[in-house]
C-alpha positions as CSV (number, residue, x, y, z in Angstrom):
1,X,27.8,23.2,37.3
2,X,29.7,19.9,35.8
3,X,33.8,20.7,34.4
4,X,33.6,20.2,31.0
5,X,36.8,18.8,29.3
6,X,39.1,20.7,28.1
7,X,40.9,19.4,24.4
8,X,44.5,21.6,23.9
9,X,46.2,22.7,20.7
10,X,49.1,24.6,19.9
11,X,49.1,27.1,16.6
12,X,51.7,27.6,14.9
13,X,51.9,31.1,13.6
14,X,50.7,34.1,15.1
15,X,50.1,36.4,11.8
16,X,46.9,37.3,10.1
17,X,45.4,34.4,9.8
18,X,46.6,33.3,13.2
19,X,45.0,36.6,15.3
20,X,41.8,35.8,13.4
21,X,42.2,31.9,14.9
22,X,42.9,33.6,18.4
23,X,39.8,35.8,17.9
24,X,37.2,33.6,17.3
25,X,38.4,31.1,19.9
26,X,37.4,33.5,22.4
27,X,34.6,34.5,21.4
28,X,33.3,31.3,20.9
29,X,35.0,30.5,24.4
30,X,31.2,30.3,26.5
31,X,28.8,28.3,23.3
32,X,31.9,25.5,23.0
33,X,30.5,23.1,25.7
34,X,27.3,23.2,24.2
35,X,28.2,22.6,20.7
36,X,31.0,20.6,21.5
37,X,30.5,19.0,24.7
38,X,34.1,20.2,25.1
39,X,36.2,23.6,25.4
40,X,38.7,24.1,23.4
41,X,42.3,26.2,24.3
42,X,45.0,27.0,23.1
43,X,48.2,26.3,25.2
44,X,51.2,26.8,22.9
45,X,51.6,29.4,20.5
46,X,55.3,28.6,18.4
47,X,56.3,32.6,16.7
48,X,59.3,33.4,15.7
49,X,60.1,35.9,18.0
50,X,58.6,35.9,22.2
51,X,59.7,39.5,22.8
52,X,57.4,40.9,19.4
53,X,54.2,42.1,20.9
54,X,51.0,40.6,18.9
55,X,47.0,42.2,19.7
56,X,44.9,40.1,21.7
57,X,47.3,37.4,22.1
58,X,48.8,36.3,25.5
59,X,51.8,36.8,25.5
60,X,52.3,34.2,28.1
61,X,51.7,31.6,25.2
62,X,54.6,32.2,22.9
63,X,56.7,30.3,22.2
64,X,59.8,29.5,19.5
65,X,60.3,25.7,20.1
66,X,58.4,23.3,18.5
67,X,60.0,20.4,20.5
68,X,58.1,22.0,23.6
69,X,55.4,22.0,21.5
70,X,55.7,18.9,19.9
71,X,56.6,16.5,23.5
72,X,53.6,18.3,25.4
73,X,50.7,14.9,25.8
74,X,48.5,17.6,27.3
75,X,48.3,18.8,23.3
76,X,46.1,17.1,20.9
77,X,45.4,19.6,18.2
78,X,48.1,21.3,16.7
79,X,47.0,24.4,14.4
80,X,49.3,25.1,11.3
81,X,48.9,28.6,10.1
82,X,52.9,29.7,8.7
83,X,52.6,28.9,5.6
84,X,55.5,27.9,3.1
85,X,56.6,24.5,3.1
86,X,58.8,24.0,5.3
87,X,59.1,23.4,8.1
88,X,55.6,23.2,7.8
89,X,56.0,20.3,6.8
90,X,58.6,18.8,8.5
91,X,56.1,20.4,11.9
92,X,52.4,18.4,10.3
93,X,54.7,15.1,10.2
94,X,56.1,15.3,12.7
95,X,53.0,16.2,14.7
96,X,50.6,14.0,12.6
97,X,53.2,10.7,14.1
98,X,53.2,12.1,17.9
99,X,49.3,11.5,17.9
100,X,48.3,14.6,17.4
101,X,45.4,16.1,15.2
102,X,46.4,18.9,12.4
103,X,44.3,21.8,11.3
104,X,46.0,23.4,8.3
105,X,45.8,26.3,5.8
106,X,48.8,25.8,3.2
107,X,47.7,25.2,0.0
108,X,51.2,25.5,-1.2
109,X,51.9,22.4,0.9
110,X,48.7,20.4,0.0
111,X,48.8,20.7,-3.4
112,X,52.7,19.4,-3.5
113,X,52.8,17.3,-0.7
114,X,49.0,16.2,-0.1
115,X,50.2,12.7,-0.5
116,X,52.8,12.3,1.8
117,X,51.0,13.9,4.5
118,X,47.7,12.6,4.0
119,X,48.6,9.0,4.1
120,X,50.2,9.3,7.5
121,X,47.6,10.6,8.8
122,X,46.1,7.6,7.8
123,X,48.7,5.6,8.9
124,X,48.3,6.9,12.6
125,X,44.7,7.4,12.7
126,X,45.0,11.4,13.2
127,X,42.7,13.5,11.9
128,X,44.0,16.4,9.1
129,X,41.2,18.3,8.3
130,X,42.4,21.9,5.7
131,X,39.0,23.4,5.5
132,X,40.6,26.8,4.9
133,X,43.2,26.1,1.9
134,X,40.9,26.4,-0.5
135,X,38.6,29.5,-0.4
136,X,38.8,31.2,2.9
137,X,36.1,31.5,4.7
138,X,33.5,29.1,2.0
139,X,33.1,25.4,3.2
140,X,34.0,23.8,0.1
141,X,36.6,20.6,1.3
142,X,34.5,18.5,3.9
143,X,31.6,19.3,1.6
144,X,32.8,17.4,-1.3
145,X,34.2,14.4,1.2
146,X,31.4,14.8,3.3
147,X,27.3,16.5,1.5
148,X,28.9,15.7,-1.7
149,X,30.1,12.0,-0.9
150,X,27.4,10.1,-2.4
151,X,28.3,12.1,-5.9
152,X,29.8,11.2,-8.9
153,X,31.4,14.8,-9.7
154,X,32.0,15.9,-12.7
155,X,32.8,19.2,-12.8
156,X,34.3,21.4,-10.4
157,X,35.1,25.2,-11.6
158,X,35.5,28.6,-9.0
159,X,36.4,31.7,-8.9
160,X,39.0,30.3,-5.9
161,X,41.4,34.1,-5.8
162,X,40.5,36.8,-4.6
163,X,42.9,39.3,-5.9
164,X,42.2,38.9,-10.0
165,X,38.8,38.3,-9.0
166,X,39.0,42.4,-7.6
167,X,40.6,43.3,-10.7
168,X,38.7,41.9,-13.6
169,X,36.0,43.4,-11.6
170,X,37.0,46.9,-11.7
171,X,38.3,46.1,-15.2
172,X,35.0,45.8,-16.0
173,X,33.0,48.0,-14.5
174,X,35.8,51.1,-14.6
175,X,36.6,50.4,-17.7
176,X,40.3,49.7,-16.3
177,X,43.5,48.9,-18.0
178,X,45.1,45.7,-16.1
179,X,47.9,47.6,-14.7
180,X,45.5,50.4,-13.1
181,X,43.3,47.8,-11.3
182,X,46.0,46.4,-9.9
183,X,47.9,49.6,-8.8
184,X,44.5,49.8,-6.8
185,X,43.9,46.3,-5.7
186,X,47.7,46.9,-4.0
187,X,46.9,50.0,-2.8
188,X,43.2,48.9,-0.8
189,X,45.5,46.0,0.6
190,X,43.9,43.3,-1.9
191,X,46.8,42.8,-3.9
192,X,50.5,41.9,-2.4
193,X,53.3,43.7,-2.8
194,X,54.9,41.0,-5.0
195,X,51.4,39.9,-6.6
196,X,53.2,37.4,-8.8
197,X,51.2,34.5,-7.5
198,X,47.7,36.1,-7.9
199,X,48.4,37.3,-10.8
200,X,49.7,34.7,-13.0
201,X,47.2,32.2,-11.9
202,X,49.9,30.0,-9.5
203,X,47.6,30.9,-6.1
204,X,44.1,30.2,-7.9
205,X,46.1,26.7,-9.8
206,X,47.3,25.3,-6.3
207,X,43.6,25.7,-4.7
208,X,42.1,23.4,-8.0
209,X,44.9,21.1,-7.5
210,X,43.4,20.1,-4.5
211,X,39.0,20.3,-5.4
212,X,40.3,18.3,-8.7
213,X,41.9,15.7,-5.9
214,X,38.8,15.3,-3.5
215,X,36.2,15.5,-5.7
216,X,37.8,13.2,-8.3
217,X,38.8,10.5,-6.0
218,X,42.9,10.9,-7.6
219,X,45.5,13.1,-7.2
220,X,46.6,15.5,-8.6
221,X,49.5,18.1,-8.6
222,X,50.6,21.7,-9.2
223,X,52.5,20.4,-11.9
224,X,49.0,18.7,-13.7
225,X,47.5,22.7,-13.9
226,X,47.8,24.2,-17.0
227,X,47.9,27.7,-16.0
228,X,47.7,31.1,-17.6
229,X,47.0,34.7,-15.7
230,X,45.0,37.9,-16.5
231,X,47.7,40.4,-17.1
232,X,47.3,40.5,-20.4
233,X,43.7,41.6,-20.3
234,X,43.3,44.4,-21.6
235,X,40.3,47.5,-21.4
236,X,39.2,46.0,-25.3
237,X,38.9,42.2,-24.5
238,X,36.3,43.2,-21.8
239,X,34.5,45.7,-24.0
240,X,34.3,42.8,-26.7
241,X,33.2,40.3,-23.9
242,X,30.2,42.7,-22.5
243,X,29.4,43.4,-26.7
244,X,28.7,39.1,-27.0
245,X,26.7,39.4,-23.7
246,X,29.7,38.0,-21.2
247,X,32.6,38.6,-18.5
248,X,36.1,37.5,-18.6
249,X,36.6,35.6,-14.9
250,X,39.7,33.8,-13.7
251,X,38.5,29.9,-13.7
252,X,39.6,27.2,-12.2
253,X,38.1,24.4,-13.5
254,X,38.4,20.9,-13.3
255,X,36.3,18.2,-15.3
256,X,36.1,14.1,-15.5
257,X,35.9,13.3,-18.7
258,X,36.0,9.4,-20.4
259,X,39.9,9.6,-21.0
260,X,41.1,11.4,-18.2
261,X,41.1,14.5,-15.9
262,X,41.2,17.9,-17.5
263,X,42.5,21.0,-15.0
264,X,43.5,24.7,-15.7
265,X,43.2,28.1,-14.8
266,X,42.5,30.4,-17.2
267,X,40.8,33.6,-18.1
268,X,37.8,32.7,-19.7
269,X,34.5,34.2,-21.5
270,X,31.8,33.5,-19.3
271,X,28.2,34.0,-20.2
272,X,26.7,36.9,-18.3
273,X,23.7,34.3,-17.1
274,X,25.9,32.2,-15.6
275,X,26.2,32.2,-11.8
276,X,29.8,32.8,-10.7
277,X,29.4,35.9,-13.6
278,X,27.6,37.7,-10.6
279,X,30.1,37.3,-8.3
280,X,32.3,40.1,-7.8
281,X,35.3,42.0,-5.7
282,X,36.9,39.8,-4.0
283,X,33.9,37.3,-3.7
284,X,35.2,33.5,-4.6
285,X,32.6,30.8,-5.3
286,X,32.8,27.3,-6.4
287,X,30.5,25.7,-8.7
288,X,30.4,21.7,-8.8
289,X,28.4,19.0,-10.9
290,X,27.5,15.5,-9.9
291,X,25.6,13.1,-11.1
292,X,22.8,13.3,-8.4
293,X,22.6,16.9,-6.8
294,X,22.9,18.2,-10.2
295,X,24.7,22.0,-9.8
296,X,26.1,23.5,-6.2
297,X,27.7,26.5,-5.8
298,X,29.2,27.6,-2.6
299,X,30.1,31.4,-2.3
300,X,31.6,34.0,0.4
301,X,35.2,35.8,1.4
302,X,37.8,33.7,0.5
303,X,40.5,35.3,2.2
304,X,41.3,37.1,5.5
305,X,41.5,37.3,8.9
306,X,38.0,36.3,9.8
307,X,37.2,34.0,7.1
308,X,39.7,32.1,7.2
309,X,40.0,32.4,11.0
310,X,36.6,30.8,10.5
311,X,37.7,28.1,8.6
312,X,40.4,27.3,10.5
313,X,38.3,27.0,14.3
314,X,35.3,25.2,12.5
315,X,38.3,22.2,11.4
316,X,39.1,22.2,15.2
317,X,36.0,21.9,16.2
318,X,35.3,18.5,14.1
319,X,38.4,17.5,16.2
320,X,37.3,18.0,19.0
321,X,34.0,16.4,18.7
322,X,35.6,13.8,16.7
323,X,38.3,12.8,20.0
324,X,35.0,13.4,22.2
325,X,33.8,10.4,20.4
326,X,37.7,8.2,19.4
327,X,36.8,8.6,15.7
328,X,39.6,10.3,14.9
329,X,40.9,9.4,11.2
330,X,37.4,8.2,10.2
331,X,37.9,10.0,7.1
332,X,41.6,9.8,5.6
333,X,42.8,10.6,2.1
334,X,40.0,10.0,-0.4
335,X,42.2,9.4,-3.8
336,X,41.7,5.7,-3.8
337,X,41.6,6.4,-7.7
338,X,44.3,6.6,-10.0
339,X,43.2,8.8,-12.9
340,X,45.3,9.9,-16.3
341,X,45.4,14.0,-16.5
342,X,45.2,14.9,-19.3
343,X,48.2,17.1,-21.3
344,X,46.9,21.3,-22.2
345,X,46.7,20.4,-25.8
346,X,45.0,17.7,-25.6
347,X,41.9,19.5,-23.6
348,X,39.5,21.0,-25.1
349,X,37.9,24.4,-25.0
350,X,36.3,27.2,-26.7
351,X,38.3,30.1,-28.1
352,X,38.2,33.9,-28.3
353,X,40.3,35.2,-30.4
354,X,41.2,38.8,-31.8
355,X,43.1,39.5,-34.2
356,X,44.8,43.0,-36.2
357,X,44.4,42.2,-40.0
358,X,44.8,44.0,-43.8
359,X,41.6,45.7,-44.6
360,X,40.5,44.1,-48.1
361,X,38.4,41.3,-49.3
362,X,39.7,37.9,-48.7
363,X,41.0,38.6,-45.8
364,X,38.2,36.4,-43.6
365,X,38.3,33.8,-46.5
366,X,42.0,33.5,-45.5
367,X,41.3,33.2,-41.9
368,X,38.8,30.5,-41.6
369,X,40.2,28.7,-44.8
370,X,43.3,28.5,-42.0
371,X,40.9,27.2,-39.6
372,X,38.8,24.5,-41.8
373,X,42.1,23.3,-42.4
374,X,43.0,23.0,-38.9
375,X,40.0,20.9,-37.7
376,X,38.6,24.2,-36.0
377,X,35.0,25.2,-36.3
378,X,33.9,28.4,-36.1
379,X,30.7,29.6,-33.9
380,X,31.1,34.2,-34.4
381,X,32.9,36.6,-36.1
382,X,32.7,40.5,-35.7
383,X,34.6,42.6,-37.9
384,X,35.6,46.2,-37.2
385,X,36.9,49.0,-38.8
386,X,40.0,50.1,-36.5
387,X,42.2,52.5,-39.2
388,X,42.9,53.2,-42.8
389,X,44.1,49.5,-44.0
390,X,43.3,48.0,-40.9
391,X,40.8,45.9,-40.0
392,X,40.0,43.8,-36.1
393,X,38.5,40.9,-36.2
394,X,36.8,38.8,-33.6
395,X,36.4,35.1,-33.6
396,X,34.1,32.6,-31.0
397,X,35.6,28.8,-32.2
398,X,33.4,26.1,-31.5
399,X,34.8,22.9,-28.8
400,X,38.1,22.0,-30.5
401,X,41.2,20.4,-28.7
402,X,43.9,23.1,-27.7
403,X,46.9,21.4,-30.1
404,X,44.8,21.7,-33.2
405,X,43.7,25.4,-32.6
406,X,47.4,26.1,-31.4
407,X,48.6,24.6,-35.0
408,X,46.0,27.4,-36.4
409,X,47.3,30.3,-35.2
410,X,50.8,29.5,-35.7
411,X,50.1,29.0,-39.5
412,X,48.1,32.5,-38.8
413,X,50.9,34.5,-37.4
414,X,53.3,33.4,-40.5
415,X,50.6,35.1,-42.9
416,X,51.7,38.8,-44.3
417,X,47.8,39.7,-43.5
418,X,47.4,39.1,-40.5
419,X,49.4,42.1,-38.6
420,X,48.7,40.9,-35.2
421,X,46.6,38.3,-32.9
422,X,46.2,40.4,-30.5
423,X,44.5,38.5,-27.6
424,X,43.3,34.6,-27.0
425,X,41.0,33.3,-24.7
426,X,39.4,30.7,-23.6
427,X,34.9,30.7,-23.7
428,X,33.6,28.3,-21.3
429,X,31.0,26.4,-22.7
């Protein structure tokens, strides 16, 4: 039997995702030679505490010394699943400079320091792959870089946070308020002990920054992404959305327009007929529009030990193939453009506005007048009596500049006939 070349790898971190990587590599052990022409073998796993027992992980592989990995010439692939900015950033940069290829699942790091890291990979002719950084097990990074490279991508839109999607699904299906759905998500393990990054939209914003950068070939950072979370969504908003034939989803939306990139993360009303409207529970999905392919959608598990591990190991396989072919670094940073990113106030959207007002003649006309004076066109109005002397008005606008809409809101807040501005949400389309 002919011997098969072995490529040695090191794993930085042995938490949930690291455990998944180890498990999948073991599952694939017998088939790797057929799939890759080589085998991949973990030589070292970097951890803080080498004495701690870890199920399914060979304790002989554990080390607490980064230098031991960095200075080992046999290790050709470094896999970072530690998370956080430091020391992950330092380790990745040092690994690339030492001639090692890198796989990372670190969305936080890439969203803020992607340019530096990708430029370093290009300088040293190494592979840097990060499929797991966005949407877990769903293939989207490499499809954008490779399969869809023949397109000018004009829009990337998706549900890229499983926690918030689960919460909104429960609010819709079970008529829960936000606090109830969040508590259930925490109980079932979908929400972290501190869910801020998820429910305020920060996690999704980091992922959308990465997607926009790749899709539009121009650097977009986390700070560029206009971000709103789901904490203000109520059962009443969900109910009105249903009445209008829509659902509410936390969407990351990036558009490449003639005068710059529009990028944001918001809870949005979405037509129930849209493919993303049926993506429920903890599933993620990314919807892409290109000039040649038209519409394409990628759907699957957006997080978890094995789905994320699947993406990480897939990247390791690709690097192994490249090492065998002597072509690492062949796809470097694709952000060769320098497109402007629009400030939020210059972006356009349709809006859903829910108001509590005095129930008397002339109120609706007064609100319509404020909108008209601020260049806001009304598409749809619903009015309901909710109590003696009080009515609830729901307005759906046509497409409008955010600054014009905000100007109208400022005027409304000072109107005596307006008792409360209960909800402001964007509407897709």
